[in-house]
C-alpha positions as CSV (number, residue, x, y, z in Angstrom):
1,M,7.0,-7.4,23.5
2,T,10.5,-7.1,21.2
3,D,12.0,-9.5,23.5
4,R,10.1,-12.5,22.2
5,L,11.0,-11.3,18.5
6,P,13.5,-13.6,16.7
7,E,17.0,-12.6,17.1
8,P,18.7,-11.1,14.3
9,G,22.0,-12.5,12.4
10,A,25.3,-10.6,13.2
11,D,25.0,-9.1,9.5
12,E,21.5,-7.9,9.8
13,R,22.5,-6.4,13.4
14,A,25.4,-4.4,11.8
15,H,23.0,-3.3,8.9
16,S,20.5,-1.9,11.2
17,E,23.2,-0.3,13.5
18,H,24.6,1.2,10.2
19,L,21.2,3.0,9.4
20,S,20.8,4.0,13.5
21,A,23.8,5.6,13.5
22,L,23.0,7.5,10.0
23,L,19.6,8.6,12.1
24,R,21.6,9.6,15.2
25,E,23.8,11.7,13.2
26,E,21.0,13.5,11.7
27,I,19.4,13.9,14.6
28,A,22.5,15.6,16.3
29,A,23.3,17.8,13.4
30,H,19.5,19.1,12.4
31,G,17.4,18.6,16.1
32,P,14.5,16.5,16.8
33,M,13.3,14.6,13.4
34,P,9.7,14.1,12.5
35,F,8.2,10.9,13.0
36,S,7.4,11.0,9.1
37,R,10.8,11.6,8.4
38,F,12.4,8.6,10.6
39,M,9.6,6.3,9.1
40,E,11.0,7.5,5.4
41,R,14.5,6.9,6.3
42,C,13.7,3.6,7.9
43,L,12.0,2.2,4.6
44,Y,13.7,4.2,2.1
45,T,17.3,5.0,2.7
46,P,19.2,3.9,-0.3
47,G,20.9,0.6,0.4
48,L,19.7,0.5,4.0
49,G,16.0,1.0,4.1
50,Y,13.2,-1.8,4.5
51,Y,12.4,-1.5,1.2
52,S,15.9,-0.4,-0.3
53,A,18.2,-3.1,0.9
54,G,18.5,-6.9,-0.3
55,K,16.5,-8.3,2.5
56,T,13.8,-10.6,1.4
57,K,10.4,-8.8,2.5
58,F,7.4,-10.6,0.9
59,G,5.9,-14.1,1.6
60,A,7.4,-17.0,4.0
61,D,10.8,-16.0,3.9
62,G,9.9,-12.3,4.7
63,D,8.1,-10.5,7.3
64,F,4.6,-10.5,5.9
65,V,2.4,-12.0,3.0
66,T,0.9,-9.8,0.6
67,A,-2.3,-10.8,-1.6
68,P,-0.5,-11.4,-4.9
69,E,1.8,-13.8,-2.8
70,L,-0.9,-16.4,-2.1
71,G,-1.4,-17.1,-5.7
72,T,-2.8,-15.7,-9.0
73,L,-6.4,-15.4,-7.9
74,F,-6.1,-11.7,-6.6
75,A,-4.2,-10.5,-9.8
76,R,-6.6,-12.1,-12.1
77,C,-9.7,-10.5,-10.4
78,V,-7.7,-7.0,-10.7
79,V,-7.5,-7.5,-14.6
80,R,-11.2,-9.0,-15.0
81,A,-12.1,-5.5,-13.5
82,F,-10.1,-3.7,-15.7
83,E,-10.6,-5.5,-18.9
84,P,-13.7,-3.2,-20.2
85,V,-11.5,-0.4,-19.5
86,L,-8.5,-1.4,-21.2
87,A,-10.8,-2.3,-24.4
88,S,-12.6,1.2,-24.4
89,L,-9.3,2.8,-24.7
90,G,-7.9,1.1,-27.4
91,P,-4.5,-0.4,-28.0
92,D,-2.4,2.6,-26.7
93,A,-3.8,2.3,-23.2
94,D,-1.0,1.4,-20.2
95,F,-1.4,-0.2,-17.4
96,M,0.9,1.1,-14.1
97,E,1.3,-0.8,-10.9
98,I,2.6,1.2,-8.1
99,G,5.1,-0.8,-5.9
100,G,5.3,-4.1,-7.6
101,G,6.7,-6.1,-4.5
102,S,8.4,-9.1,-5.4
103,G,6.9,-9.2,-8.8
104,A,4.1,-11.7,-8.2
105,F,1.4,-9.4,-9.3
106,A,2.8,-8.1,-12.4
107,E,3.9,-11.8,-13.7
108,A,0.2,-13.0,-13.0
109,A,-1.4,-9.8,-14.4
110,L,0.3,-9.9,-17.4
111,R,-0.5,-13.6,-17.9
112,A,-4.0,-12.7,-17.3
113,L,-4.0,-9.8,-19.6
114,D,-2.8,-11.9,-22.6
115,V,-5.0,-14.7,-22.0
116,A,-7.9,-11.9,-22.0
117,G,-6.4,-10.5,-25.5
118,K,-5.9,-7.0,-23.4
119,V,-2.1,-6.8,-23.2
120,P,-1.3,-3.0,-22.4
121,R,1.1,-0.9,-24.6
122,R,3.2,-0.8,-21.5
123,Y,3.4,-2.4,-18.1
124,M,4.7,0.3,-16.1
125,I,6.0,-0.7,-12.6
126,L,6.6,2.6,-10.9
127,E,9.2,1.1,-8.2
128,P,11.6,3.4,-6.2
129,S,13.6,0.6,-4.7
130,A,16.5,-0.1,-7.1
131,D,17.0,-3.7,-5.3
132,L,13.0,-4.4,-5.8
133,R,13.1,-3.2,-9.6
134,E,16.0,-5.8,-9.8
135,R,14.4,-8.6,-8.4
136,Q,11.0,-7.8,-10.4
137,R,12.8,-7.6,-13.6
138,E,14.5,-10.9,-13.1
139,R,11.3,-12.7,-12.0
140,L,9.4,-11.3,-15.1
141,H,12.3,-12.1,-17.9
142,A,12.6,-15.9,-16.2
143,N,9.1,-16.7,-15.8
144,L,7.2,-14.9,-18.9
145,P,7.5,-15.3,-22.7
146,P,10.0,-12.9,-24.0
147,A,7.2,-10.7,-25.8
148,L,5.3,-10.6,-23.1
149,A,8.0,-9.8,-20.5
150,A,9.2,-7.1,-22.9
151,R,5.9,-5.0,-22.0
152,A,6.9,-4.4,-18.6
153,V,8.9,-1.1,-18.0
154,W,10.1,0.5,-15.1
155,L,10.0,4.0,-13.7
156,D,11.5,5.6,-10.5
157,A,9.4,8.9,-10.6
158,P,5.7,9.3,-11.8
159,L,5.3,10.1,-15.4
160,E,5.2,13.7,-16.2
161,E,3.4,13.3,-19.6
162,E,-0.4,12.4,-20.0
163,W,-1.5,9.0,-20.5
164,E,-4.5,6.7,-20.4
165,G,-5.0,3.4,-19.1
166,V,-5.5,2.0,-15.6
167,L,-3.3,2.1,-12.4
168,F,-3.2,-0.4,-9.4
169,A,-1.7,-0.2,-6.1
170,N,-2.0,-2.8,-3.4
171,E,-0.6,-1.9,0.1
172,V,1.2,1.1,-0.9
173,I,-0.7,4.0,0.9
174,D,0.1,2.1,4.2
175,A,3.6,2.4,3.7
176,L,3.5,6.1,2.9
177,P,5.7,7.8,6.0
178,T,3.0,9.0,8.3
179,T,2.7,11.8,10.6
180,R,1.9,11.1,14.6
181,F,0.2,13.6,16.3
182,T,-1.8,14.3,19.7
183,T,-3.4,17.4,21.1
184,R,-3.5,18.7,24.5
185,D,-4.8,22.1,25.8
186,G,-6.7,22.8,22.7
187,E,-3.4,22.6,20.4
188,V,-2.1,20.2,17.9
189,Y,1.4,18.4,18.7
190,E,3.6,16.8,16.1
191,E,5.5,13.5,17.0
192,Y,9.1,14.2,16.8
193,V,12.2,11.4,17.5
194,V,14.9,12.4,19.8
195,L,17.8,10.6,21.5
196,D,18.2,10.3,25.3
197,G,21.7,10.6,27.0
198,D,22.6,7.0,25.8
199,G,22.0,7.5,22.2
200,R,18.4,5.6,22.2
201,F,15.4,7.0,20.1
202,H,12.5,8.4,22.3
203,R,9.6,10.2,21.0
204,N,8.8,13.8,21.7
205,D,6.0,16.3,21.0
206,R,6.4,19.7,19.3
207,P,3.9,22.2,18.2
208,A,2.6,21.1,14.6
209,D,3.2,23.2,11.8
210,V,0.7,24.8,9.3
211,L,0.2,21.7,7.1
212,V,-0.2,19.2,9.9
213,N,-2.5,21.9,11.9
214,G,-4.7,22.3,9.0
215,A,-5.0,18.6,8.1
216,V,-5.8,17.6,11.9
217,R,-8.2,20.5,12.2
218,H,-10.1,19.2,8.7
219,V,-10.4,15.9,10.0
220,E,-12.2,17.2,13.4
221,R,-14.4,19.3,11.3
222,D,-15.5,16.2,9.2
223,L,-15.9,14.0,12.3
224,G,-17.9,16.9,14.1
225,R,-15.7,16.7,17.3
226,E,-12.3,17.8,18.3
227,F,-9.7,15.0,19.5
228,E,-9.7,14.2,23.4
229,A,-6.5,15.6,25.1
230,G,-3.9,12.7,25.0
231,Y,-5.4,11.0,22.0
232,R,-2.5,10.1,19.7
233,T,-3.0,9.0,15.7
234,E,-1.8,9.3,12.4
235,I,-2.5,11.5,9.2
236,L,-1.2,11.8,6.1
237,P,-1.2,15.6,5.2
238,Q,0.7,15.0,2.1
239,L,-1.6,12.5,0.6
240,P,-3.4,14.8,-1.9
241,Y,0.3,16.1,-3.1
242,W,1.3,12.4,-3.5
243,M,-2.0,11.5,-5.6
244,Q,-1.7,14.4,-7.8
245,A,1.9,13.4,-8.3
246,V,1.3,9.4,-9.2
247,A,-2.2,10.1,-11.2
248,G,-2.6,13.6,-12.1
249,T,-1.1,12.8,-15.7
250,L,-3.8,9.7,-16.0
251,R,-6.0,12.0,-18.5
252,K,-8.4,9.2,-19.0
253,G,-9.1,5.5,-17.3
254,A,-9.4,4.1,-13.9
255,M,-7.6,3.0,-10.5
256,I,-8.1,0.6,-7.8
257,F,-6.2,1.0,-4.5
258,A,-6.4,-2.1,-2.1
259,D,-5.2,-1.7,1.5
260,Y,-6.2,-2.4,5.2
261,G,-8.1,0.6,6.5
262,Y,-11.2,2.1,7.6
263,T,-13.5,4.8,6.7
264,R,-12.5,8.2,8.8
265,S,-15.1,7.6,11.4
266,E,-13.7,4.2,12.1
267,Y,-10.1,5.1,11.7
268,Y,-10.5,7.6,14.5
269,L,-12.8,5.9,16.9
270,P,-12.4,7.5,20.6
271,E,-11.1,4.1,21.8
272,R,-8.4,3.8,19.5
273,T,-6.0,6.2,21.6
274,D,-2.7,5.2,20.1
275,G,-3.4,4.9,16.2
276,T,-3.0,2.0,14.1
277,L,1.0,2.2,13.8
278,R,2.7,-1.3,14.0
279,A,5.6,-2.9,12.7
280,F,6.2,-6.3,11.1
281,Y,9.0,-8.4,11.7
282,R,9.7,-12.3,10.7
283,H,5.7,-12.4,10.6
284,R,5.3,-11.2,13.9
285,A,3.4,-7.8,14.4
286,H,4.4,-5.5,17.5
287,G,4.5,-1.8,18.5
288,D,8.1,-0.8,18.8
289,A,8.9,1.5,15.6
290,F,12.4,2.0,16.9
291,F,13.2,-1.8,16.9
292,L,15.8,-2.6,14.6
293,P,15.7,0.3,11.9
294,G,15.9,-1.2,8.3
295,L,15.1,-4.6,9.5
296,Q,11.6,-4.2,10.1
297,D,8.3,-2.6,8.1
298,L,6.5,0.1,9.4
299,T,3.2,0.6,8.7
300,A,-0.3,2.2,9.5
301,S,-3.6,1.6,8.5
302,V,-5.4,3.7,5.8
303,D,-8.1,6.4,6.1
304,F,-9.9,5.8,2.8
305,T,-12.2,8.9,3.5
306,A,-8.9,10.7,3.1
307,L,-8.2,8.4,0.1
308,A,-11.8,9.5,-1.5
309,E,-10.7,13.4,-1.0
310,A,-7.4,12.7,-2.6
311,G,-8.6,11.2,-5.8
312,N,-11.5,13.7,-5.8
313,S,-8.8,16.7,-5.5
314,A,-6.7,14.9,-8.6
315,G,-10.0,15.0,-10.7
316,F,-11.0,11.6,-10.1
317,G,-14.5,10.2,-8.9
318,V,-14.7,7.2,-6.4
319,A,-16.7,4.7,-8.6
320,A,-16.9,1.8,-5.6
321,Y,-15.5,1.3,-2.0
322,V,-16.1,-2.1,-1.0
323,P,-14.5,-4.8,1.2
324,Q,-11.9,-7.0,-0.5
325,A,-14.2,-10.0,-0.4
326,Q,-16.8,-8.4,-2.1
327,F,-14.4,-7.2,-4.7
328,L,-12.8,-10.6,-5.1
329,I,-16.4,-12.0,-5.6
330,A,-17.9,-9.3,-8.0
331,A,-14.7,-9.8,-10.1
332,D,-15.3,-13.5,-10.8
333,M,-13.5,-15.1,-8.3
334,Q,-15.5,-17.8,-8.4
335,E,-15.2,-18.8,-11.8
336,F,-11.3,-18.4,-11.8
337,F,-11.6,-20.9,-8.5
338,E,-14.0,-23.3,-10.1
339,N,-11.8,-23.4,-13.3
340,D,-8.6,-23.7,-11.4
341,Y,-10.1,-26.4,-9.1
342,L,-11.1,-28.9,-11.7
343,A,-7.8,-28.5,-13.6
344,L,-6.1,-29.6,-10.9
345,D,-5.5,-33.5,-9.9
346,D,-2.9,-32.9,-7.0
347,E,-5.2,-32.9,-3.6
348,A,-2.4,-31.0,-2.1
349,A,-2.7,-28.3,-4.8
350,R,-6.4,-28.3,-4.3
351,Y,-5.9,-27.9,-0.9
352,R,-3.7,-24.7,-1.2
353,L,-6.0,-23.0,-4.0
354,A,-8.7,-23.4,-1.1
355,Q,-6.5,-21.9,1.3
356,E,-5.8,-18.9,-1.1
357,V,-9.3,-18.2,-1.4
358,K,-10.1,-18.2,2.4
359,K,-7.2,-15.9,3.0
360,L,-8.4,-13.5,0.6
361,T,-11.9,-13.2,1.7
362,L,-12.5,-14.4,5.3
363,P,-13.5,-11.7,7.5
364,D,-10.9,-12.7,9.9
365,Q,-8.2,-12.7,7.4
366,M,-8.0,-10.1,4.2
367,G,-11.7,-10.2,3.4
368,E,-13.1,-8.0,5.8
369,R,-9.6,-5.9,6.8
370,F,-8.6,-5.0,3.5
371,Q,-10.9,-2.4,1.3
372,V,-10.9,-1.7,-2.3
373,M,-11.5,1.5,-3.7
374,L,-12.0,2.4,-7.5
375,F,-11.7,5.7,-9.0
376,A,-12.5,6.7,-12.6
377,R,-12.1,9.8,-14.8
378,G,-12.7,10.3,-18.4
379,V,-14.6,7.0,-19.2
380,D,-18.2,5.8,-19.7
381,P,-19.5,4.8,-16.6
382,S,-20.5,1.5,-18.9
383,V,-17.1,0.4,-19.1
384,L,-16.7,0.0,-15.3
385,P,-17.4,-3.3,-13.6
386,E,-21.0,-3.5,-13.0
387,A,-20.9,-6.0,-10.2
388,V,-18.3,-4.1,-8.5
389,L,-20.5,-0.8,-8.5
390,A,-23.5,-2.4,-7.2
391,A,-21.5,-3.5,-4.3
392,D,-20.6,-0.3,-3.6
393,Q,-20.4,1.1,0.2
394,G,-19.3,4.4,-0.8
395,A,-22.1,6.0,1.2
396,R,-20.1,5.0,4.6
397,L,-17.4,7.4,3.6
C-alpha cells in the first residue's frame, strides 16, 4: 500500500532516517520496544517527532484536516456550550485547550468569547511541542487584538495548582501512545517492535505486564466475553492517569472532548480483528506504522467508555455523550451558519461555508464518526447546555 504514497523529498527522508536511527539504537541497547513507546518516539521526540518538528501537519498543506481548520463554526459552537459555565464561575474562570494544533481553534474561540463577553482570565494552551507553541503564538499575536492575544498563555505541563473553568480537547486522545495487544492460549501478549537482520522494524509479541493484562481483563469483564485467540487491537491502560494529570486540578467546571471513536462494545467488535491503528501521510490513510517515522501521524480511535471511566476516576460526571453533528446542532450551529451566510455577498464564500457545515455534520464525514463527551464537576446542572444534555446518548456507553 505504501508504494502508492507520495515520495518525500531528500531533506524529509534524511529527517526520517535520523529518527529511525535513534529508534534502532534504543532497540539495540535495551531490547524489544513496546509499540506504545515506538509511537511516542515517532510523534514526540524533540526536534524529530511528527508533532515536535517543523513540518506542517494541519490543513490542506499537511497530512489531515481537523474541525477547527475548516472554519470558525466548530469553535463558536464549543464556546456557546461553555458560555453558561464560564458565567457561573465569574471573572476568575480560565479556559484550557489541550493540544492547540495550528492555533485555529484558539483564534476563533477567543474571538467568540470576546463577542459573548466571556473572555476568561487566562486562555491556557497545554502544548508539549515547542514548535507548535511558537506557531500558535505567532498566529494569535498576528491575528487578534493585542489585549485579546495577551490572555493566551502556554503550558508545557499540566497545572499543579487548583483552578476553575473549562477544558477542551479536540483529537487529543487518539494521539496518546497506544498499547497494542493480542491474546492466545488464554494469555495476553503486548506488541513490541524489534529489528530484523537488515535493521528493519517488525512487530513481536511478548507476555503483557501487570498493568496491560489488568486493563485487558477489565475490558473483557465489561464486554462479558474473552477476546478470541489472535484478535489484535489497542488499549490505553494509562488513560486514567493521564486524565488525572491534566484535569485532576480542575476543582470546578466542565470539560468537552471531541474525537473519532466508539463505545466499548463497538470498538471491540469481534470482526474488527486488527484494531483501529492507522497512519496519515499527506491526506492518505494507510496501515504501515513503520513507514517514514517522524513524517506521518499515528493514531487510534477512542474507546469512549474508557474515556468516561477515566473522567469518573478523576472526579467528574459524564453529562452528555453525543455524535458531533448533534452536539453542533444543539450548540446553535444553525444560528451561526444563517448569520454568516446572510452576511456574505460572495457566492464562493457562501459555498465554502456550506461545505464546512457538510464536513462537520454529514454521517460519512465528521458528523457520526466523531463523538463529543461532556464532563462536569462542582457546577449546578442548570448551567450546562440544556440542548446538549437533551441529546445525550450516554446509555450506549
